N, C-alpha and C positions, 0 to 999 in steps of 0.2 A: 798771139796764139802759140801755144806750146805744142811740142811735138805730140804729146798723148792726145791732145784735142784734134790735131790734125789727122792722126792716125784713126781716131774714132769715127771721123766722118766717113772714111772709107773711099772719098772720091778719087785719090790718087792711086789707089790699088797696092799700096805697099805697108808692110807692118810697122808697128812702132819701132821694133828692133832695127829693122832695116833703115829706117829714117834716122834713128839714133847713130848707126854705123857711119851713114853718109856725113851727118853733121860732124862726128869726130874725125873723119878723114879729111874732109874738105873745107869745113868752115872754120878758119883760123885768121889770125891778124894780118898775115901777108896776103891771103887770098881775098880778105875782105878790102884791104888797101888797095889791091890790084883791080878789083871790081869797080870800086868808086873812082879809081883813076880812069878807067875806061869810060865810065858814064861820064865824068867832067869833061874828057877830051871830046867825046862824041857830041856833048852839049856845045862845047865851043865850036866844033866843026859845021854845025848846022844853023848856029845863030846868024842874025842879020848883023853884020859888022857895021852897016851904016847907021843902024839904031845903037847897038851896043858898045861900038869901038873894037880895038883888038886887045887880045890878052894871050900870055904865053900858055903854051900848053903845059901839063905836069911832066917833068922829066922821068924817064924810065928809070927803074931801079934794078938791082940784080934780083932782088926778091919778086919783083913784077914779072920778070921775063921767065921764071921757073915755072913750068906747067905742073899741075897736080900737087899733091901733098908733099910736105917737105920730109926728107929721108933721113 
């Protein structure tokens, strides 16, 4: 679903321009990789090791530790 269609629903209370600005500032390769890394590590943390065994966690990178948009 695209930004225009999300904005048209009006359920989030933000304009299309605001949603585009947020996407431009926050949705980038480094932030997406950091989000996926957090999700995978959280999944590894709660899974049953007796059933699944053990696996290493994803190593942190310089890009994943930087909060917010790149400068």
